[in-house]
C-alpha positions as CSV (number, residue, x, y, z in Angstrom):
1,M,-10.5,22.5,-48.5
2,R,-13.2,20.0,-49.4
3,E,-14.8,17.8,-46.6
4,L,-13.8,14.2,-46.3
5,T,-16.5,11.6,-46.8
6,P,-17.6,9.4,-43.9
7,L,-15.8,6.4,-45.5
8,C,-12.5,8.4,-45.5
9,W,-12.9,9.3,-41.9
10,Q,-13.5,5.6,-41.1
11,L,-10.3,4.7,-43.0
12,L,-8.3,7.2,-41.1
13,L,-9.6,6.0,-37.8
14,L,-8.9,2.4,-38.8
15,S,-5.3,3.3,-39.7
16,T,-4.8,4.9,-36.3
17,L,-6.2,1.9,-34.5
18,V,-4.0,-0.5,-36.5
19,Y,-1.0,1.7,-35.7
20,C,-1.8,1.5,-32.0
21,S,-2.5,-2.2,-32.0
22,L,0.8,-2.9,-33.6
23,G,2.5,-1.5,-30.4
24,H,3.8,1.8,-31.7
25,G,1.9,3.8,-29.2
26,G,4.5,3.1,-26.5
27,D,3.4,5.7,-24.0
28,L,0.0,4.1,-23.7
29,S,0.7,0.6,-22.6
30,L,-1.0,-1.1,-19.7
31,S,2.2,-1.1,-17.7
32,D,1.9,2.7,-17.5
33,L,-1.5,2.4,-15.7
34,S,-0.5,0.0,-12.9
35,L,2.2,-2.2,-11.4
36,P,3.9,-4.5,-13.9
37,A,2.9,-7.5,-11.8
38,S,0.8,-8.5,-8.8
39,L,1.4,-11.3,-6.3
40,S,-1.8,-13.3,-5.6
41,V,-2.1,-15.5,-2.5
42,S,-4.5,-18.5,-2.3
43,P,-6.2,-18.9,0.1
44,D,-6.7,-15.2,0.1
45,R,-5.5,-14.3,3.7
46,S,-2.4,-13.2,5.6
47,Q,-2.3,-15.8,8.4
48,F,-1.8,-19.6,8.1
49,F,-1.5,-22.6,10.3
50,E,1.7,-24.5,10.3
51,L,2.0,-26.9,7.3
52,E,-1.2,-25.4,5.6
53,S,-0.8,-25.2,1.9
54,V,-0.5,-21.8,0.3
55,S,-0.1,-20.9,-3.4
56,L,1.8,-17.8,-4.5
57,S,1.5,-16.6,-8.1
58,C,2.9,-13.8,-10.1
59,E,0.2,-12.2,-12.4
60,V,2.3,-10.3,-15.0
61,Q,1.1,-7.8,-17.6
62,G,2.8,-8.8,-20.8
63,N,5.8,-11.2,-20.9
64,S,6.1,-13.2,-17.7
65,T,9.5,-14.6,-18.5
66,G,12.0,-13.9,-15.7
67,W,9.5,-13.2,-13.0
68,R,9.8,-15.2,-9.7
69,V,8.4,-15.2,-6.2
70,V,10.9,-13.8,-3.7
71,R,10.7,-13.5,0.1
72,N,12.5,-12.0,3.1
73,T,11.8,-13.8,6.3
74,E,13.0,-13.4,9.9
75,R,16.3,-14.9,8.9
76,G,16.9,-11.8,6.8
77,I,17.8,-13.9,3.7
78,L,16.4,-12.9,0.3
79,S,15.6,-16.2,-1.6
80,E,13.5,-17.5,-4.5
81,C,10.8,-20.2,-4.5
82,T,13.1,-22.7,-6.1
83,T,15.3,-22.9,-3.0
84,D,14.4,-24.9,0.1
85,W,11.1,-23.3,1.0
86,G,8.7,-23.8,-1.9
87,K,7.9,-26.0,-5.0
88,Q,7.4,-24.4,-8.4
89,Q,4.2,-25.7,-10.1
90,G,3.7,-24.0,-13.4
91,S,3.4,-20.2,-12.7
92,S,2.8,-20.8,-9.0
93,C,4.9,-21.4,-5.9
94,I,3.4,-23.9,-3.5
95,V,4.5,-23.7,0.2
96,F,3.7,-25.8,3.2
97,P,4.9,-23.2,5.7
98,I,6.4,-23.4,9.1
99,P,6.7,-20.4,11.5
100,S,10.1,-19.5,10.2
101,D,8.5,-18.9,6.8
102,S,6.7,-15.9,8.2
103,G,7.8,-12.8,6.3
104,V,7.3,-10.5,3.3
105,Y,6.7,-12.0,-0.2
106,W,6.7,-10.3,-3.6
107,C,7.3,-10.9,-7.3
108,E,10.5,-9.7,-8.9
109,S,11.8,-9.6,-12.5
110,G,15.3,-10.1,-13.7
111,S,15.5,-6.4,-14.3
112,G,14.6,-5.5,-10.7
113,E,10.9,-4.6,-11.2
114,H,8.6,-5.4,-8.2
115,S,5.0,-6.3,-7.6
116,N,3.0,-5.5,-4.5
117,A,4.4,-7.0,-1.3
118,V,2.4,-9.3,1.0
119,N,3.2,-10.0,4.7
120,I,2.4,-13.6,5.5
121,T,2.4,-15.0,9.1
122,V,2.6,-18.7,10.0
123,H,1.3,-19.7,13.5
124,D,2.0,-22.9,15.3
125,G,-0.8,-22.3,17.7
126,A,-4.5,-23.3,17.5
127,V,-6.1,-20.0,16.4
128,I,-5.5,-17.7,13.5
129,L,-7.2,-14.5,12.2
130,E,-8.5,-14.7,8.7
131,S,-8.1,-11.1,7.4
132,P,-7.4,-9.6,3.9
133,V,-4.0,-10.2,2.6
134,L,-4.1,-7.2,0.2
135,P,-5.3,-3.6,0.9
136,V,-9.0,-3.0,1.0
137,T,-10.8,0.0,-0.5
138,E,-12.7,2.4,1.7
139,G,-16.4,1.6,1.5
140,E,-15.9,-2.2,1.0
141,S,-17.4,-4.8,3.3
142,V,-14.7,-6.8,5.1
143,T,-15.2,-9.9,7.3
144,L,-12.6,-11.0,9.8
145,R,-12.8,-14.6,11.0
146,C,-11.3,-16.1,14.2
147,R,-10.5,-19.6,13.0
148,Y,-9.8,-22.6,15.2
149,Q,-7.7,-25.4,13.7
150,G,-10.0,-28.1,15.0
151,T,-13.8,-28.1,15.3
152,P,-16.1,-26.3,15.8
153,S,-15.0,-23.3,13.8
154,N,-17.6,-20.8,15.1
155,L,-16.5,-20.4,18.6
156,T,-17.3,-17.1,20.4
157,A,-14.4,-14.7,19.7
158,D,-13.1,-11.4,20.9
159,F,-11.6,-9.1,18.2
160,Y,-8.9,-6.5,19.0
161,K,-7.6,-3.6,17.0
162,D,-4.3,-1.9,18.0
163,G,-4.4,-3.8,21.3
164,S,-7.9,-2.8,22.3
165,L,-11.0,-5.0,22.5
166,I,-13.5,-3.7,19.8
167,R,-16.1,-6.5,19.6
168,N,-17.3,-9.8,20.9
169,E,-19.0,-12.1,18.3
170,T,-20.7,-15.4,19.1
171,T,-20.3,-16.5,15.5
172,G,-16.5,-16.2,15.5
173,E,-16.5,-13.6,12.8
174,M,-16.8,-9.8,12.6
175,T,-18.0,-7.8,9.6
176,V,-17.2,-4.2,9.0
177,P,-19.9,-3.3,6.4
178,A,-18.1,-0.2,5.0
179,V,-14.5,0.2,6.1
180,S,-12.9,3.6,6.5
181,K,-9.4,4.8,7.0
182,S,-9.9,4.7,10.8
183,D,-10.4,0.9,10.5
184,E,-6.8,0.6,9.4
185,G,-4.6,-1.0,12.0
186,L,-3.3,-4.2,13.7
187,Y,-6.0,-6.9,14.4
188,K,-6.0,-10.1,16.4
189,C,-8.6,-12.4,17.9
190,T,-9.0,-14.7,20.9
191,N,-11.4,-17.5,21.7
192,S,-11.6,-20.4,24.2
193,E,-8.8,-22.3,22.3
194,G,-6.2,-19.6,22.2
195,E,-5.1,-16.3,20.6
196,S,-4.2,-15.4,17.0
197,L,-1.2,-13.4,15.9
198,E,-1.6,-9.8,14.8
199,S,-2.1,-8.8,11.2
200,W,-2.1,-5.3,9.7
201,M,-5.1,-4.3,7.6
202,T,-4.5,-1.4,5.1
203,V,-7.4,0.7,3.8
204,I,-7.0,2.6,0.6
205,V,-8.9,5.8,0.1
206,L,-9.4,6.9,-3.5
207,S,-10.0,10.6,-2.6
208,L,-9.7,12.2,0.9
209,P,-11.7,15.3,1.9
210,A,-9.0,16.1,4.5
211,S,-5.6,15.1,5.7
212,L,-4.0,14.9,9.2
213,I,-0.7,16.7,9.4
214,V,1.7,15.7,12.2
215,S,4.5,18.1,13.4
216,P,7.3,17.0,13.9
217,D,6.8,14.8,10.9
218,R,7.4,11.3,12.5
219,S,5.4,8.5,14.1
220,Q,7.4,7.9,17.3
221,F,7.9,10.3,20.2
222,F,9.6,10.4,23.5
223,E,7.6,10.8,26.7
224,Y,6.7,14.5,27.3
225,E,7.6,15.6,23.8
226,S,5.1,18.0,22.2
227,V,3.3,17.2,18.9
228,S,1.0,19.3,16.8
229,L,-1.9,17.7,14.9
230,S,-3.7,19.7,12.3
231,C,-6.6,19.0,9.9
232,E,-6.0,20.3,6.3
233,V,-9.5,20.3,4.7
234,Q,-10.5,20.7,1.1
235,G,-13.3,23.3,1.2
236,N,-15.1,24.3,4.3
237,S,-13.2,23.2,7.4
238,A,-16.1,23.9,9.8
239,G,-17.0,20.9,12.0
240,W,-13.7,19.0,11.5
241,R,-11.8,17.9,14.6
242,V,-8.9,15.6,15.5
243,V,-10.0,12.3,16.9
244,R,-8.1,9.3,18.3
245,N,-8.4,5.7,19.5
246,T,-5.8,4.7,22.0
247,E,-5.1,1.4,23.8
248,R,-7.9,2.2,26.2
249,G,-10.3,1.8,23.2
250,I,-12.1,5.1,23.8
251,L,-12.8,7.4,20.8
252,S,-12.3,11.0,22.0
253,E,-11.6,14.5,20.7
254,C,-8.7,16.9,21.2
255,S,-10.4,18.7,24.0
256,T,-10.2,15.7,26.4
257,W,-6.4,15.0,25.9
258,G,-4.9,18.0,24.2
259,E,-5.1,21.8,23.8
260,Q,-6.8,23.4,20.9
261,Q,-4.7,26.2,19.4
262,G,-6.3,27.7,16.4
263,S,-6.7,24.9,13.8
264,S,-4.2,22.6,15.6
265,C,-4.3,20.3,18.5
266,I,-1.2,20.4,20.8
267,V,-0.4,17.3,22.9
268,L,2.2,16.9,25.5
269,L,2.6,13.1,25.1
270,I,2.7,10.2,27.6
271,P,2.8,6.5,26.7
272,S,-1.0,6.1,27.1
273,D,-1.4,8.6,24.3
274,S,-0.1,6.0,21.8
275,G,-2.8,5.1,19.3
276,V,-4.4,6.0,16.0
277,Y,-5.2,9.6,15.2
278,W,-7.3,11.0,12.3
279,C,-9.5,14.0,11.4
280,E,-13.3,13.5,11.3
281,S,-16.2,15.8,10.2
282,G,-19.6,16.1,11.8
283,S,-21.1,14.1,9.0
284,G,-18.7,11.2,9.5
285,E,-16.1,11.8,6.8
286,H,-12.5,10.8,7.6
287,S,-9.0,11.9,6.8
288,N,-5.9,9.6,6.6
289,A,-5.1,7.8,9.9
290,V,-1.7,8.1,11.6
291,N,-0.4,5.6,14.2
292,I,1.6,7.5,16.9
293,T,3.8,5.7,19.4
294,V,5.0,7.3,22.6
295,H,8.0,5.6,24.2
296,D,9.2,6.0,27.8
297,G,12.6,4.5,26.9
298,A,15.8,6.1,25.6
299,V,15.6,5.3,21.9
300,I,13.0,5.9,19.2
301,L,13.0,5.4,15.4
302,V,12.4,8.5,13.4
303,S,10.3,7.3,10.4
304,P,7.6,8.8,8.2
305,P,4.1,8.9,9.8
306,L,2.5,9.0,6.3
307,P,2.8,6.7,3.4
308,V,5.9,7.3,1.2
309,T,5.8,7.2,-2.6
310,E,7.7,4.5,-4.6
311,R,11.1,5.8,-5.7
312,D,11.2,8.5,-3.0
313,S,14.3,8.8,-0.9
314,V,13.6,7.9,2.8
315,T,15.9,8.3,5.8
316,L,15.3,6.4,9.1
317,R,17.1,7.7,12.2
318,C,17.8,5.9,15.4
319,R,17.4,8.8,17.9
320,Y,18.8,8.7,21.4
321,Q,17.1,11.1,23.9
322,G,20.4,12.2,25.3
323,T,23.7,13.0,23.5
324,P,25.4,12.1,21.3
325,S,22.7,11.5,18.6
326,N,24.8,9.7,16.1
327,L,25.5,6.4,17.9
328,T,26.1,3.3,15.7
329,A,22.7,1.7,15.2
330,D,21.3,-1.6,13.9
331,F,18.2,-1.3,11.7
332,Y,15.6,-4.1,11.5
333,K,12.7,-4.8,9.1
334,D,10.0,-7.4,10.0
335,G,12.3,-8.7,12.8
336,S,15.4,-9.2,10.6
337,L,18.6,-7.1,10.8
338,I,19.0,-5.3,7.5
339,R,21.8,-2.8,8.1
340,T,24.3,-1.4,10.6
341,E,25.1,2.3,10.3
342,T,27.8,4.1,12.2
343,T,26.0,7.5,11.7
344,G,22.8,6.3,13.4
345,E,20.7,6.8,10.3
346,M,19.8,4.6,7.2
347,T,18.8,6.0,3.8
348,I,16.8,4.1,1.2
349,S,17.6,6.1,-1.9
350,A,14.6,4.8,-3.9
351,V,12.0,2.9,-1.9
352,S,10.0,0.1,-3.6
353,K,6.9,-1.8,-2.5
354,S,9.2,-4.5,-1.1
355,D,10.5,-1.9,1.5
356,E,7.1,-1.8,3.1
357,G,7.1,-3.3,6.6
358,L,7.7,-3.0,10.3
359,Y,11.0,-1.2,11.2
360,K,12.8,-0.7,14.5
361,C,16.4,0.1,15.6
362,T,18.8,-0.6,18.4
363,N,21.9,1.1,19.7
364,S,24.1,1.0,22.8
365,K,21.4,2.9,24.7
366,G,18.4,0.7,24.0
367,E,15.8,-0.4,21.5
368,S,13.0,1.6,19.7
369,P,9.4,0.4,19.3
370,E,8.4,-0.8,15.9
371,S,6.7,1.4,13.3
372,W,5.0,0.4,10.0
373,M,6.2,2.1,6.8
374,T,3.7,2.1,3.9
375,V,4.9,2.5,0.3
376,T,2.4,3.6,-2.3
377,V,2.7,3.3,-6.0
378,P,1.8,6.4,-7.9
379,S,-1.0,6.3,-10.5
380,P,0.4,7.4,-14.0
381,A,-1.6,9.6,-16.3
382,V,-4.7,8.0,-17.7
383,P,-7.0,8.8,-20.6
384,G,-8.7,12.1,-19.8
385,S,-5.8,13.7,-18.0
386,S,-4.3,16.9,-19.1
387,M,-1.1,15.2,-20.4
388,F,-2.8,12.4,-22.3
389,L,-3.9,14.2,-25.4
390,P,-0.5,15.9,-26.2
391,R,1.3,12.6,-25.7
392,L,-1.2,10.8,-27.9
393,L,-0.8,13.4,-30.7
394,C,3.0,13.3,-30.4
395,S,2.9,9.5,-30.7
396,L,0.5,9.4,-33.6
397,L,1.6,12.4,-35.7
398,V,5.4,12.7,-35.0
399,G,6.5,9.2,-33.9
400,S,5.6,7.3,-37.1
401,P,6.5,8.3,-40.6
402,Y,4.5,5.3,-41.7
403,L,1.3,6.8,-40.3
404,L,1.9,10.2,-41.8
405,V,2.4,8.7,-45.3
406,T,-0.7,6.6,-44.9
407,I,-2.8,9.6,-43.9
408,I,-1.5,11.6,-46.9
409,L,-2.3,8.8,-49.3
410,L,-5.7,8.3,-47.8
411,V,-6.6,12.0,-48.1
412,K,-5.4,12.1,-51.7
413,G,-7.3,9.0,-52.6
414,C,-10.5,10.3,-50.9
415,R,-10.2,13.6,-52.8
416,S,-9.8,11.9,-56.1
417,R,-12.8,9.7,-55.4
418,A,-14.9,12.8,-54.5
419,Q,-13.8,14.6,-57.7
420,G,-14.7,11.5,-59.8
421,D,-18.1,11.2,-58.2
422,R,-18.7,14.9,-58.9
423,V,-17.8,14.5,-62.6
424,E,-20.1,11.5,-63.0
425,E,-23.0,13.6,-61.5
426,E,-22.3,16.4,-64.0
């Protein structure tokens, strides 16, 4: 077989690019690489004063027709911007919120696709915490501001995480120069004018060197229940240990509050053991963080301690410490009743980002504490992955008779031209 000239290779490449640009390479669209839409909030924060203006916009990849901003507030009613709580201005929804507007907001298409979900809190007090409305990536610099509605705005402020005082700042703001997974949690602030509400800050880690495994696999426990915490490390596990930060605000290792058994830390829990747990190496690397709650009451919510993946099936159980265990239970999300189940458990057959939030349950024996459920969206295959090349070849060489015919004609044309050039030279 004779070699093709550079011009012929260029024509073949051009043909392929035209084919892809016309939209025939369906498996390689942008929608495969990320969420089909994202909800943006302006100003970019999660807490607002009463009657402050906030703009909510759906940024859609491709055709934006049919997308709208939806919310679920404490009243437990799903509603769109065009109802009684917002005003549509172009592609944005403008809201002058009141405390009852606090809730979870997201974008939704007519076919049921979802964007990221955002938890917005409206405070009728004098102080709010300005914190990121969207998840932050490990290593980023994050600044939290304790904002007073009047003046001055730079009052000395105390900052709290998971109920514990972590820092006092005379400037009214606190900067974490490089956030890690252990910085994930509930934050609030106080100053001489009042106290803010709490907001959850999520930290995304692109690659974790270790993971914390909790057994039994849940985030809530009864008093005196036993839990096993283990560090699963990629590579050398030497120097890794389980660390925690409880309401007392003291960082400590397993040896001071648990019993080391092999690679696991065994804890017989009491309420003061409630807090954030993670694995940490001697060099300061971190695993995922898990929020564990110990309840001295009669009812707990059995929910996943780790993030769940979108479209997974998730079952929440309202567990009574005595018997029977299948009492009729009410399940709440972000303070709103969402379902009553006679079996004592609620299943979400395919979770979406809008299911992310604070859950609790109640039955005739009592009420559980709240636990946050995080929903992650999986990253599809991207160029360079093992599945990308076969899919590309299938799309290009099998999926389009047009492209095959074009390639054949180009090859024939190039060969004819090469033969003609050779005859002229002779």
